[in-house]
OpenMM code with the backbone's topology and positions (N, CA, C; nanometers):
from openmm import Vec3, app, unit

residues = "MET GLN TYR LYS ASN PHE LYS LEU LYS GLU LEU PHE ILE SER GLN THR GLY ASP THR ASP ILE LYS GLN GLU HIS ILE ASN ASN THR GLY TYR TYR VAL CYS SER SER GLY ASP THR ASN TYR GLY ILE ILE GLY LYS SER ASP ILE GLU SER LYS ILE ILE LYS GLY ASN SER LEU THR VAL ASP MET PHE GLY SER VAL TYR TYR ARG ASP PHE ASN TYR LYS LEU VAL THR HIS ALA ARG ILE PHE THR LEU GLU GLY ASN PHE SER LYS ASN VAL MET LEU TYR ILE ALA SER CYS LEU LYS LYS LEU LYS LEU ILE PHE SER TYR ASN ASN MET CYS SER TRP LYS LYS ILE GLN ASP TYR GLU ILE LEU LEU PRO SER SER ASP GLY ILE ASN PRO ASN TYR GLN PHE MET ASP SER LEU ILE SER GLU LEU GLU GLN GLU ARG ILE SER GLU LEU ASP LYS TYR LEU LYS THR THR GLY LEU ASN ASP TYR LEU LEU ASN ASP GLU ASP ILE LYS THR LEU ASN LYS ASN ILE LYS".split()
positions = [
    Vec3(0.7467, -1.2255, 4.4113),
    Vec3(0.7664, -1.2916, 4.2810),
    Vec3(0.9051, -1.3521, 4.2751),
    Vec3(0.8958, -1.4748, 4.2369),
    Vec3(1.0299, -1.5519, 4.2299),
    Vec3(1.0608, -1.5438, 4.0648),
    Vec3(1.1800, -1.5854, 4.0727),
    Vec3(1.2464, -1.5723, 3.9217),
    Vec3(1.3147, -1.7033, 3.9032),
    Vec3(1.3197, -1.7517, 3.7631),
    Vec3(1.3688, -1.8758, 3.7306),
    Vec3(1.4325, -1.8701, 3.5857),
    Vec3(1.5454, -1.9559, 3.5599),
    Vec3(1.6317, -1.9569, 3.4420),
    Vec3(1.5569, -2.0246, 3.3459),
    Vec3(1.5357, -1.9701, 3.2172),
    Vec3(1.4919, -2.0262, 3.1151),
    Vec3(1.5681, -2.0338, 2.9898),
    Vec3(1.5911, -2.1499, 2.9211),
    Vec3(1.6751, -2.1607, 2.8327),
    Vec3(1.6137, -2.0981, 2.6903),
    Vec3(1.6935, -2.0192, 2.6214),
    Vec3(1.6156, -1.9620, 2.4971),
    Vec3(1.5440, -2.0599, 2.4024),
    Vec3(1.5874, -2.1700, 2.4029),
    Vec3(1.5177, -2.2778, 2.3058),
    Vec3(1.3973, -2.3293, 2.3853),
    Vec3(1.3615, -2.2888, 2.4859),
    Vec3(1.2355, -2.3207, 2.5452),
    Vec3(1.1353, -2.2123, 2.5133),
    Vec3(1.1754, -2.1064, 2.4871),
    Vec3(1.0822, -1.9744, 2.4658),
    Vec3(1.0835, -1.9455, 2.3128),
    Vec3(1.1851, -1.9810, 2.2329),
    Vec3(1.1799, -1.9381, 2.0806),
    Vec3(1.2213, -2.0337, 1.9982),
    Vec3(1.1771, -2.0096, 1.8716),
    Vec3(1.2288, -2.0913, 1.7482),
    Vec3(1.3142, -1.9885, 1.6967),
    Vec3(1.4143, -2.0272, 1.6240),
    Vec3(1.4914, -1.9541, 1.5493),
    Vec3(1.4939, -1.9735, 1.3749),
    Vec3(1.5196, -1.8606, 1.2939),
    Vec3(1.5117, -1.8739, 1.1607),
    Vec3(1.6023, -1.7619, 1.1004),
    Vec3(1.6529, -1.7860, 0.9709),
    Vec3(1.7335, -1.7138, 0.9162),
    Vec3(1.6738, -1.6720, 0.7592),
    Vec3(1.7337, -1.5791, 0.7201),
    Vec3(1.7011, -1.5512, 0.5736),
    Vec3(1.7370, -1.6452, 0.4811),
    Vec3(1.6727, -1.6440, 0.3537),
    Vec3(1.6984, -1.7506, 0.2494),
    Vec3(1.7574, -1.6796, 0.1201),
    Vec3(1.8035, -1.5511, 0.1282),
    Vec3(1.8509, -1.4972, 0.0072),
    Vec3(1.9642, -1.4075, 0.0502),
    Vec3(2.0742, -1.4083, -0.0347),
    Vec3(2.1875, -1.3248, -0.0094),
    Vec3(2.1692, -1.1835, -0.0550),
    Vec3(2.0883, -1.1052, 0.0396),
    Vec3(2.0571, -0.9590, -0.0021),
    Vec3(2.1718, -0.8836, 0.0073),
    Vec3(2.2105, -0.8279, -0.1113),
    Vec3(2.3214, -0.7261, -0.1134),
    Vec3(2.2937, -0.5904, -0.1329),
    Vec3(2.3899, -0.5098, -0.1191),
    Vec3(2.3680, -0.3471, -0.1124),
    Vec3(2.2918, -0.3141, -0.2538),
    Vec3(2.3304, -0.3757, -0.3617),
    Vec3(2.2753, -0.3654, -0.4635),
    Vec3(2.1393, -0.3858, -0.5032),
    Vec3(2.0726, -0.4423, -0.4006),
    Vec3(1.9462, -0.5021, -0.4009),
    Vec3(1.8399, -0.3862, -0.3232),
    Vec3(1.9377, -0.3049, -0.2434),
    Vec3(1.8585, -0.2255, -0.1668),
    Vec3(1.8012, -0.0823, -0.2441),
    Vec3(1.6667, -0.0825, -0.2716),
    Vec3(1.6182, 0.0298, -0.3646),
    Vec3(1.5104, 0.0997, -0.3234),
    Vec3(1.4928, 0.0885, -0.1818),
    Vec3(1.3955, 0.1894, -0.1101),
    Vec3(1.2363, 0.1169, -0.1500),
    Vec3(1.2245, 0.0106, -0.1921),
    Vec3(1.0847, -0.0554, -0.2255),
    Vec3(1.0858, -0.1866, -0.1481),
    Vec3(0.9643, -0.1954, -0.1073),
    Vec3(0.9640, -0.3275, -0.0493),
    Vec3(0.9604, -0.3513, 0.1067),
    Vec3(1.0147, -0.4301, 0.1600),
    Vec3(1.0436, -0.4555, 0.3097),
    Vec3(1.1589, -0.4054, 0.3468),
    Vec3(1.1924, -0.3546, 0.4809),
    Vec3(1.3027, -0.3477, 0.5451),
    Vec3(1.3929, -0.4589, 0.5639),
    Vec3(1.5345, -0.4329, 0.5244),
    Vec3(1.6257, -0.5494, 0.5327),
    Vec3(1.7080, -0.5448, 0.6562),
    Vec3(1.7137, -0.6188, 0.7242),
    Vec3(1.8136, -0.6373, 0.8505),
    Vec3(1.9411, -0.7006, 0.8338),
    Vec3(2.0384, -0.6382, 0.8792),
    Vec3(2.1802, -0.6960, 0.8732),
    Vec3(2.2480, -0.6895, 1.0196),
    Vec3(2.3704, -0.7309, 1.0166),
    Vec3(2.4446, -0.6957, 1.1513),
    Vec3(2.4976, -0.5773, 1.1708),
    Vec3(2.4982, -0.5306, 1.2982),
    Vec3(2.5514, -0.3986, 1.3274),
    Vec3(2.4466, -0.3170, 1.4044),
    Vec3(2.5159, -0.1862, 1.4601),
    Vec3(2.4241, -0.1038, 1.5474),
    Vec3(2.3852, 0.0214, 1.4570),
    Vec3(2.4404, 0.0412, 1.3531),
    Vec3(2.4103, 0.1634, 1.2668),
    Vec3(2.2179, 0.1464, 1.2296),
    Vec3(2.1655, 0.2311, 1.2703),
    Vec3(2.0320, 0.2242, 1.2221),
    Vec3(1.9539, 0.1048, 1.2586),
    Vec3(2.0066, 0.0518, 1.3867),
    Vec3(1.9424, -0.0723, 1.4533),
    Vec3(1.9581, -0.1773, 1.3396),
    Vec3(2.0736, -0.1797, 1.2747),
    Vec3(2.0834, -0.3106, 1.1879),
    Vec3(1.9952, -0.2917, 1.0625),
    Vec3(1.9187, -0.1964, 1.0412),
    Vec3(1.8363, -0.1725, 0.9071),
    Vec3(1.9255, -0.1165, 0.7930),
    Vec3(1.9275, -0.1760, 0.6896),
    Vec3(2.0265, -0.1162, 0.5790),
    Vec3(1.9408, -0.0710, 0.4750),
    Vec3(1.7990, -0.0710, 0.4783),
    Vec3(1.7311, -0.0160, 0.3665),
    Vec3(1.6029, -0.1086, 0.3377),
    Vec3(1.5416, -0.0710, 0.2197),
    Vec3(1.4289, -0.1543, 0.1824),
    Vec3(1.4691, -0.2353, 0.0636),
    Vec3(1.4077, -0.3470, 0.0265),
    Vec3(1.4362, -0.4195, -0.0915),
    Vec3(1.3038, -0.4926, -0.1218),
    Vec3(1.2846, -0.5034, -0.2668),
    Vec3(1.1810, -0.5814, -0.2959),
    Vec3(1.2448, -0.7036, -0.3825),
    Vec3(1.3515, -0.7484, -0.3520),
    Vec3(1.4012, -0.8741, -0.3990),
    Vec3(1.3223, -0.9909, -0.3490),
    Vec3(1.3064, -1.0952, -0.4162),
    Vec3(1.2360, -1.2097, -0.3873),
    Vec3(1.3084, -1.2833, -0.2518),
    Vec3(1.2472, -1.2866, -0.1308),
    Vec3(1.3047, -1.3322, -0.0185),
    Vec3(1.1990, -1.3695, 0.0885),
    Vec3(1.2454, -1.4570, 0.1715),
    Vec3(1.1576, -1.5025, 0.2699),
    Vec3(1.1262, -1.3550, 0.3582),
    Vec3(0.9979, -1.3256, 0.3976),
    Vec3(0.9677, -1.2365, 0.4761),
    Vec3(0.9392, -1.2867, 0.6146),
    Vec3(1.0099, -1.2069, 0.7353),
    Vec3(1.0111, -1.2810, 0.8724),
    Vec3(0.8883, -1.1682, 0.9178),
    Vec3(0.8021, -1.2458, 1.0138),
    Vec3(0.6906, -1.1707, 1.0645),
    Vec3(0.7675, -1.0766, 1.1769),
    Vec3(0.6818, -0.9628, 1.2027),
    Vec3(0.7232, -0.8652, 1.2981),
    Vec3(0.6799, -0.9139, 1.4390),
    Vec3(0.7063, -0.8541, 1.5439),
    Vec3(0.6752, -0.8905, 1.6745),
    Vec3(0.7934, -1.0136, 1.6929),
    Vec3(0.9293, -0.9794, 1.6504),
    Vec3(1.0204, -1.0898, 1.6723),
    Vec3(1.1527, -0.9972, 1.7099),
    Vec3(1.2601, -1.1010, 1.7481),
    Vec3(1.3845, -1.0362, 1.7852),
    Vec3(1.4715, -1.0595, 1.6703),
    Vec3(1.5719, -0.9623, 1.6489),
    Vec3(1.6853, -1.0114, 1.5511),
    Vec3(1.8122, -1.0215, 1.6568),
    Vec3(1.9001, -1.1099, 1.6110),
    Vec3(2.0125, -1.1253, 1.6887),
    Vec3(2.1389, -1.1373, 1.5919),
    Vec3(2.2347, -1.0682, 1.5981),
    Vec3(2.3451, -1.0514, 1.4849),
    Vec3(2.4744, -1.1108, 1.5498),
    Vec3(2.5457, -1.1280, 1.4682),
    Vec3(2.7045, -1.1973, 1.4883),
    Vec3(2.7617, -1.1363, 1.6141),
    Vec3(2.7449, -0.9943, 1.6471),
    Vec3(2.7824, -0.9570, 1.7267),
    Vec3(2.7194, -0.9449, 1.8796),
    Vec3(2.6068, -1.0175, 1.8611),
    Vec3(2.5229, -1.0315, 2.0043),
    Vec3(2.4380, -0.9074, 2.0196),
    Vec3(2.4181, -0.8169, 1.9289),
    Vec3(2.2947, -0.7016, 1.9050),
    Vec3(2.1696, -0.7573, 1.8960),
    Vec3(2.0946, -0.7327, 1.9892),
    Vec3(1.9449, -0.7674, 1.9968),
    Vec3(1.8596, -0.6524, 1.9726),
    Vec3(1.7569, -0.6613, 1.8657),
    Vec3(1.6850, -0.5628, 1.8496),
    Vec3(1.5279, -0.6103, 1.8424),
    Vec3(1.4493, -0.5447, 1.9058),
    Vec3(1.2805, -0.5950, 1.8703),
    Vec3(1.2243, -0.5199, 1.7341),
    Vec3(1.1687, -0.6129, 1.6621),
    Vec3(1.1193, -0.5670, 1.5356),
    Vec3(0.9698, -0.5821, 1.5404),
    Vec3(0.8946, -0.4666, 1.5226),
    Vec3(0.7508, -0.4656, 1.5136),
    Vec3(0.6888, -0.4639, 1.3813),
    Vec3(0.7643, -0.4847, 1.2645),
    Vec3(0.7249, -0.4829, 1.1568),
    Vec3(0.7903, -0.5937, 1.0577),
    Vec3(0.7377, -0.6367, 0.9552),
    Vec3(0.7640, -0.7690, 0.8624),
    Vec3(0.8875, -0.6994, 0.8108),
    Vec3(1.0037, -0.7941, 0.7751),
    Vec3(1.1167, -0.7646, 0.7443),
    Vec3(1.1900, -0.8819, 0.6773),
    Vec3(1.2885, -0.8487, 0.6106),
    Vec3(1.3964, -0.9541, 0.5381),
    Vec3(1.5258, -0.9517, 0.6076),
    Vec3(1.5967, -1.0727, 0.5889),
    Vec3(1.7262, -1.0781, 0.6620),
    Vec3(1.8121, -1.1145, 0.5747),
    Vec3(1.9616, -1.0403, 0.5768),
    Vec3(2.0446, -1.0868, 0.4860),
    Vec3(2.1115, -1.2175, 0.5306),
    Vec3(2.1717, -1.2831, 0.4422),
    Vec3(2.2159, -1.4102, 0.4994),
    Vec3(2.3789, -1.4045, 0.5068),
    Vec3(2.4289, -1.3099, 0.4610),
    Vec3(2.5898, -1.3172, 0.4660),
    Vec3(2.6477, -1.2559, 0.6075),
    Vec3(2.5654, -1.2019, 0.6725),
    Vec3(2.5879, -1.1143, 0.7985),
    Vec3(2.5618, -1.2073, 0.9286),
    Vec3(2.5405, -1.3192, 0.9115),
    Vec3(2.5013, -1.4018, 1.0353),
    Vec3(2.4110, -1.3348, 1.1343),
    Vec3(2.2927, -1.3056, 1.0646),
    Vec3(2.2081, -1.2571, 1.1693),
    Vec3(2.0716, -1.3696, 1.1840),
    Vec3(2.0119, -1.3735, 1.2695),
    Vec3(1.8690, -1.4486, 1.2770),
    Vec3(1.7774, -1.3979, 1.3618),
    Vec3(1.6648, -1.4632, 1.3536),
    Vec3(1.5587, -1.3980, 1.4321),
    Vec3(1.4888, -1.5078, 1.5348),
    Vec3(1.4361, -1.4636, 1.6306),
    Vec3(1.3801, -1.5310, 1.7536),
    Vec3(1.2181, -1.4974, 1.7559),
    Vec3(1.1782, -1.6055, 1.7216),
    Vec3(1.0049, -1.5899, 1.7081),
    Vec3(0.9462, -1.6590, 1.8292),
    Vec3(0.8301, -1.6089, 1.8757),
    Vec3(0.7659, -1.6559, 2.0073),
    Vec3(0.6251, -1.5990, 1.9848),
    Vec3(0.5304, -1.6420, 2.0574),
    Vec3(0.3994, -1.5915, 2.0602),
    Vec3(0.3691, -1.5061, 2.1705),
    Vec3(0.4427, -1.4008, 2.1965),
    Vec3(0.4493, -1.3082, 2.2908),
    Vec3(0.3957, -1.1664, 2.2621),
    Vec3(0.3557, -1.0910, 2.3521),
    Vec3(0.3123, -0.9616, 2.3253),
    Vec3(0.4181, -0.8508, 2.3057),
    Vec3(0.4001, -0.7437, 2.2489),
    Vec3(0.5211, -0.6517, 2.2244),
    Vec3(0.6005, -0.6310, 2.3528),
    Vec3(0.5258, -0.5902, 2.4658),
    Vec3(0.5926, -0.5766, 2.5928),
    Vec3(0.6939, -0.6747, 2.6441),
    Vec3(0.6248, -0.8102, 2.6042),
    Vec3(0.7108, -0.9331, 2.6675),
    Vec3(0.8210, -0.9255, 2.5810),
    Vec3(0.8222, -0.9194, 2.4390),
    Vec3(0.9425, -0.9180, 2.3522),
    Vec3(1.0420, -0.8236, 2.3957),
    Vec3(0.9968, -0.6946, 2.4370),
    Vec3(1.0675, -0.5769, 2.4727),
    Vec3(1.1740, -0.6054, 2.6199),
    Vec3(1.0799, -0.6978, 2.7115),
    Vec3(1.1379, -0.7327, 2.8521),
    Vec3(1.2459, -0.8206, 2.7853),
    Vec3(1.2223, -0.9297, 2.7126),
    Vec3(1.2958, -1.0205, 2.6943),
    Vec3(1.4473, -0.9798, 2.6116),
    Vec3(1.4269, -0.8583, 2.5207),
    Vec3(1.5322, -0.8199, 2.4412),
    Vec3(1.6162, -0.7633, 2.5534),
    Vec3(1.5615, -0.7157, 2.6520),
    Vec3(1.6501, -0.6218, 2.7525),
    Vec3(1.7270, -0.7230, 2.8180),
    Vec3(1.6748, -0.8435, 2.8509),
    Vec3(1.7473, -0.9460, 2.9274),
    Vec3(1.8787, -0.9971, 2.8359),
    Vec3(1.8505, -0.9890, 2.6817),
    Vec3(1.9502, -1.0374, 2.5900),
    Vec3(2.0693, -0.9282, 2.5643),
    Vec3(2.0461, -0.7998, 2.6200),
    Vec3(2.1204, -0.7052, 2.5883),
    Vec3(2.2854, -0.7438, 2.6325),
    Vec3(2.3106, -0.8263, 2.7147),
    Vec3(2.4571, -0.8763, 2.7669),
    Vec3(2.5095, -0.9701, 2.6567),
    Vec3(2.4251, -1.0106, 2.5608),
    Vec3(2.5195, -1.0970, 2.4748),
    Vec3(2.6096, -1.0048, 2.3833),
    Vec3(2.5964, -0.8721, 2.3832),
    Vec3(2.7010, -0.7836, 2.3119),
    Vec3(2.8233, -0.8051, 2.3822),
    Vec3(2.8255, -0.8315, 2.5261),
    Vec3(2.9331, -0.8379, 2.6023),
    Vec3(3.0072, -0.9625, 2.5756),
    Vec3(2.9516, -1.0584, 2.5185),
    Vec3(3.0100, -1.2021, 2.4989),
    Vec3(3.0765, -1.2214, 2.3593),
    Vec3(2.9821, -1.1724, 2.2680),
    Vec3(3.0130, -1.1929, 2.1184),
    Vec3(3.0913, -1.1077, 2.0424),
    Vec3(3.1678, -1.1206, 1.9560),
    Vec3(3.2406, -1.0311, 1.8549),
    Vec3(3.2744, -1.0832, 1.7280),
    Vec3(3.3354, -1.0370, 1.6543),
    Vec3(3.3831, -1.0844, 1.5231),
    Vec3(3.4580, -1.2058, 1.5417),
    Vec3(3.5492, -1.2018, 1.6352),
    Vec3(3.6315, -1.3313, 1.6755),
    Vec3(3.5418, -1.4432, 1.7214),
    Vec3(3.4326, -1.3963, 1.7698),
    Vec3(3.3598, -1.5223, 1.8570),
    Vec3(3.2110, -1.4851, 1.8297),
    Vec3(3.1753, -1.5187, 1.6953),
    Vec3(3.0445, -1.4821, 1.6424),
    Vec3(2.9219, -1.5579, 1.7053),
    Vec3(2.8128, -1.4678, 1.7538),
    Vec3(2.6934, -1.5186, 1.7992),
    Vec3(2.6100, -1.6106, 1.6915),
    Vec3(2.5631, -1.7217, 1.7374),
    Vec3(2.4856, -1.8017, 1.6358),
    Vec3(2.3668, -1.8700, 1.7205),
    Vec3(2.2509, -1.9260, 1.6649),
    Vec3(2.1638, -1.9764, 1.7273),
    Vec3(2.2199, -2.1151, 1.8063),
    Vec3(2.3132, -2.1897, 1.7399),
    Vec3(2.3705, -2.3018, 1.8035),
    Vec3(2.4252, -2.2577, 1.9296),
    Vec3(2.5179, -2.1417, 1.9299),
    Vec3(2.5856, -2.0944, 2.0674),
    Vec3(2.4726, -2.0541, 2.1759),
    Vec3(2.3880, -2.0085, 2.1379),
    Vec3(2.2734, -1.9437, 2.2479),
    Vec3(2.1574, -1.9980, 2.2511),
    Vec3(2.1433, -2.1347, 2.1929),
    Vec3(1.9846, -2.1825, 2.2351),
    Vec3(1.9857, -2.2403, 2.3850),
    Vec3(2.0996, -2.2734, 2.4247),
    Vec3(2.0914, -2.3115, 2.5890),
    Vec3(2.1267, -2.1926, 2.6681),
    Vec3(2.1645, -2.0758, 2.5972),
    Vec3(2.1664, -1.9532, 2.6883),
    Vec3(2.0245, -1.9421, 2.7963),
    Vec3(2.0744, -1.9181, 2.9218),
    Vec3(1.9753, -1.8935, 3.0079),
    Vec3(1.9371, -1.7429, 3.0669),
    Vec3(1.8066, -1.7121, 3.0518),
    Vec3(1.7740, -1.5730, 3.0957),
    Vec3(1.6755, -1.5929, 3.2300),
    Vec3(1.7005, -1.5157, 3.3290),
    Vec3(1.6161, -1.5184, 3.4279),
    Vec3(1.5001, -1.4303, 3.4072),
    Vec3(1.3874, -1.4925, 3.4271),
    Vec3(1.2521, -1.4434, 3.4041),
    Vec3(1.1390, -1.4602, 3.5427),
    Vec3(1.0537, -1.3614, 3.5711),
    Vec3(0.9847, -1.3846, 3.6639),
    Vec3(0.8755, -1.5025, 3.6233),
    Vec3(0.8371, -1.5831, 3.7578),
    Vec3(0.7713, -1.7034, 3.7534),
    Vec3(0.6940, -1.6881, 3.8723),
    Vec3(0.5593, -1.7011, 3.8546),
    Vec3(0.4779, -1.6848, 3.9860),
    Vec3(0.4692, -1.8408, 4.0502),
    Vec3(0.4874, -1.9487, 3.9503),
    Vec3(0.4636, -2.0639, 4.0166),
    Vec3(0.6113, -2.1577, 4.0290),
    Vec3(0.7038, -2.0830, 3.9585),
    Vec3(0.8450, -2.1439, 3.9570),
    Vec3(0.8719, -2.2288, 3.8777),
    Vec3(0.7576, -2.2381, 3.7534),
    Vec3(0.7766, -2.3396, 3.6634),
    Vec3(0.7649, -2.2744, 3.5148),
    Vec3(0.6864, -2.1693, 3.5113),
    Vec3(0.6515, -2.1073, 3.3993),
    Vec3(0.6789, -1.9751, 3.3920),
    Vec3(0.7167, -1.8854, 3.2949),
    Vec3(0.7401, -1.7594, 3.2981),
    Vec3(0.6238, -1.6654, 3.3284),
    Vec3(0.6199, -1.5903, 3.3959),
    Vec3(0.5054, -1.4807, 3.4300),
    Vec3(0.5069, -1.3820, 3.3168),
    Vec3(0.4343, -1.4146, 3.2012),
    Vec3(0.4396, -1.3141, 3.0926),
    Vec3(0.3437, -1.1939, 3.1283),
    Vec3(0.2414, -1.2140, 3.2087),
    Vec3(0.1550, -1.0989, 3.2489),
    Vec3(0.2194, -0.9972, 3.3282),
    Vec3(0.3202, -1.0389, 3.4219),
    Vec3(0.3981, -0.9667, 3.4990),
    Vec3(0.5013, -0.8571, 3.4129),
    Vec3(0.5703, -0.9458, 3.3188),
    Vec3(0.6454, -0.8583, 3.2164),
    Vec3(0.5768, -0.7754, 3.1312),
    Vec3(0.4528, -0.8090, 3.0963),
    Vec3(0.3745, -0.7211, 3.0135),
    Vec3(0.3474, -0.5991, 3.0898),
    Vec3(0.3020, -0.5974, 3.2111),
    Vec3(0.2593, -0.5067, 3.2886),
    Vec3(0.3714, -0.4147, 3.3358),
    Vec3(0.4925, -0.4595, 3.3589),
    Vec3(0.6157, -0.3917, 3.4061),
    Vec3(0.6339, -0.2942, 3.2824),
    Vec3(0.6754, -0.3464, 3.1685),
    Vec3(0.6997, -0.2604, 3.0627),
    Vec3(0.5895, -0.1539, 3.0320),
    Vec3(0.4672, -0.1958, 3.0494),
    Vec3(0.3655, -0.0887, 3.0228),
    Vec3(0.3629, 0.0194, 3.1316),
    Vec3(0.3962, -0.0177, 3.2521),
    Vec3(0.4255, 0.0741, 3.3585),
    Vec3(0.5302, 0.1654, 3.3432),
    Vec3(0.6393, 0.1223, 3.3072),
    Vec3(0.7632, 0.1932, 3.2778),
    Vec3(0.7419, 0.2986, 3.1647),
    Vec3(0.6690, 0.2332, 3.0513),
    Vec3(0.6505, 0.3238, 2.9332),
    Vec3(0.5609, 0.4476, 2.9968),
    Vec3(0.4566, 0.4230, 3.0621),
    Vec3(0.3518, 0.5260, 3.1018),
    Vec3(0.4222, 0.6242, 3.2045),
    Vec3(0.5342, 0.5678, 3.2760),
    Vec3(0.6009, 0.6523, 3.3591),
    Vec3(0.7065, 0.7506, 3.2734),
    Vec3(0.7729, 0.6956, 3.1737),
    Vec3(0.8340, 0.7802, 3.1037),
    Vec3(0.7786, 0.8718, 3.0250),
    Vec3(0.6517, 0.8340, 2.9779),
    Vec3(0.5544, 0.9332, 2.9088),
    Vec3(0.5140, 1.0482, 2.9838),
    Vec3(0.5036, 0.9898, 3.1087),
    Vec3(0.4373, 1.1281, 3.1957),
    Vec3(0.5720, 1.2025, 3.2377),
    Vec3(0.6784, 1.1548, 3.2443),
    Vec3(0.8109, 1.2641, 3.2504),
    Vec3(0.8242, 1.3422, 3.1457),
    Vec3(0.7989, 1.2858, 3.0320),
    Vec3(0.8216, 1.3461, 2.9000),
    Vec3(0.7216, 1.4725, 2.8974),
    Vec3(0.5887, 1.4496, 2.9378),
    Vec3(0.4963, 1.5406, 2.9320),
    Vec3(0.5135, 1.6398, 3.0308),
    Vec3(0.5662, 1.6180, 3.1445),
    Vec3(0.6103, 1.7328, 3.2412),
    Vec3(0.7243, 1.8045, 3.1805),
    Vec3(0.8127, 1.7627, 3.1241),
    Vec3(0.9279, 1.8267, 3.0427),
    Vec3(0.8821, 1.8948, 2.9532),
    Vec3(0.7935, 1.8720, 2.8553),
    Vec3(0.7449, 1.9318, 2.7535),
    Vec3(0.6440, 2.0693, 2.8083),
    Vec3(0.5837, 2.0477, 2.9106),
    Vec3(0.4931, 2.1602, 2.9622),
    Vec3(0.5971, 2.2588, 3.0267),
    Vec3(0.6930, 2.2182, 3.1053),
    Vec3(0.8044, 2.3067, 3.1572),
    Vec3(0.8636, 2.3841, 3.0623),
    Vec3(0.9108, 2.3395, 2.9460),
    Vec3(0.9729, 2.3989, 2.8633),
    Vec3(0.8803, 2.4680, 2.7220),
    Vec3(0.7549, 2.4690, 2.7618),
    Vec3(0.6798, 2.5314, 2.6647),
    Vec3(0.6684, 2.4586, 2.5411),
    Vec3(0.6844, 2.3394, 2.5237),
    Vec3(0.6963, 2.2706, 2.4016),
    Vec3(0.5605, 2.1569, 2.3855),
    Vec3(0.4979, 2.1851, 2.4935),
    Vec3(0.3692, 2.0752, 2.4833),
    Vec3(0.2572, 2.1173, 2.3769),
    Vec3(0.2561, 2.2263, 2.3415),
    Vec3(0.1740, 2.2506, 2.2158),
    Vec3(0.2151, 2.3104, 2.0979),
    Vec3(0.3536, 2.2599, 2.0823),
    Vec3(0.4060, 2.2921, 1.9829),
    Vec3(0.3688, 2.2357, 1.8404),
    Vec3(0.3585, 2.3090, 1.7479),
    Vec3(0.2931, 2.2685, 1.6042),
    Vec3(0.3813, 2.2491, 1.5126),
    Vec3(0.4061, 2.1304, 1.4470),
    Vec3(0.5068, 2.1071, 1.3292),
    Vec3(0.4929, 2.1925, 1.2096),
    Vec3(0.5977, 2.2492, 1.1580),
    Vec3(0.5795, 2.3103, 1.0485),
    Vec3(0.6071, 2.2570, 0.9246),
    Vec3(0.5854, 2.2936, 0.8012),
    Vec3(0.5988, 2.2159, 0.6794),
    Vec3(0.7409, 2.1463, 0.6702),
    Vec3(0.8362, 2.2447, 0.7108),
    Vec3(0.9838, 2.1669, 0.7062),
    Vec3(1.0059, 2.0678, 0.8133),
    Vec3(0.9611, 2.0668, 0.9432),
    Vec3(0.9414, 1.9581, 1.0392),
    Vec3(0.8719, 1.8166, 0.9663),
    Vec3(0.7554, 1.8583, 0.8980),
    Vec3(0.6766, 1.7325, 0.8492),
    Vec3(0.7694, 1.6696, 0.7309),
    Vec3(0.8166, 1.7626, 0.6609),
    Vec3(0.9172, 1.7107, 0.5347),
    Vec3(1.0177, 1.6395, 0.5792),
    Vec3(1.0961, 1.6724, 0.6748),
    Vec3(1.1953, 1.5827, 0.7476),
    Vec3(1.1542, 1.4489, 0.8060),
    Vec3(1.0489, 1.4750, 0.8711),
    Vec3(0.9885, 1.3386, 0.9333),
    Vec3(0.9625, 1.2533, 0.8166),
    Vec3(0.8872, 1.2870, 0.7254),
    Vec3(0.8491, 1.1970, 0.6251),
    Vec3(0.9641, 1.1604, 0.5414),
    Vec3(1.0667, 1.2396, 0.5202),
    Vec3(1.1864, 1.1784, 0.4547),
    Vec3(1.2519, 1.0751, 0.5320),
    Vec3(1.2657, 1.0916, 0.6654),
    Vec3(1.3313, 0.9589, 0.7434),
    Vec3(1.2353, 0.8552, 0.7535),
    Vec3(1.0955, 0.8304, 0.7388),
    Vec3(1.0135, 0.7479, 0.7322),
    Vec3(1.0414, 0.6489, 0.6060),
    Vec3(1.0600, 0.6886, 0.4942),
    Vec3(1.0452, 0.6425, 0.3865),
    Vec3(1.1850, 0.5458, 0.3586),
] * unit.nanometer
topology = app.Topology()
chain = topology.addChain("A")
for resn in residues:
    res = topology.addResidue(resn, chain)
    for name in ("N", "CA", "C"):
        topology.addAtom(name, app.Element.getBySymbol(name[0]), res)
């Protein structure tokens, strides 16, 4: 397998939110709202305020260079300099690319904010069978293989500790449901 550098603008289109969603708009109804920061992966809550809805299966990049994969539809605040990268890729390919972009956090900060203009020519090294196009099938397979490996390790751990047949009690279910809402 060979590898080739690809500019982000060759892979993605970028877009931003269209409404200045503020804390007062967060009401636990509607769509998740993404902002800058690492707390809760940049999710500040849910809002039903009229705003552009960004399709899931995309990446968010904030002003600090934090990159997160979003598998759900969401809204973006406009005041926190966050944008989304959309492409027609599988979830596993998006996760692969997100991992390639994690080093953006080492480059950007409050004094040097990340923006699409600054990173559209940023290059990431991707596998390429022909030296011309990214090998998306390889990326998809690799992430799938890593996921299965981790699941197998977790299963072994749960069996070893006797937790493989643990049944959730009512309190566990209540806690999980509380965190989902």
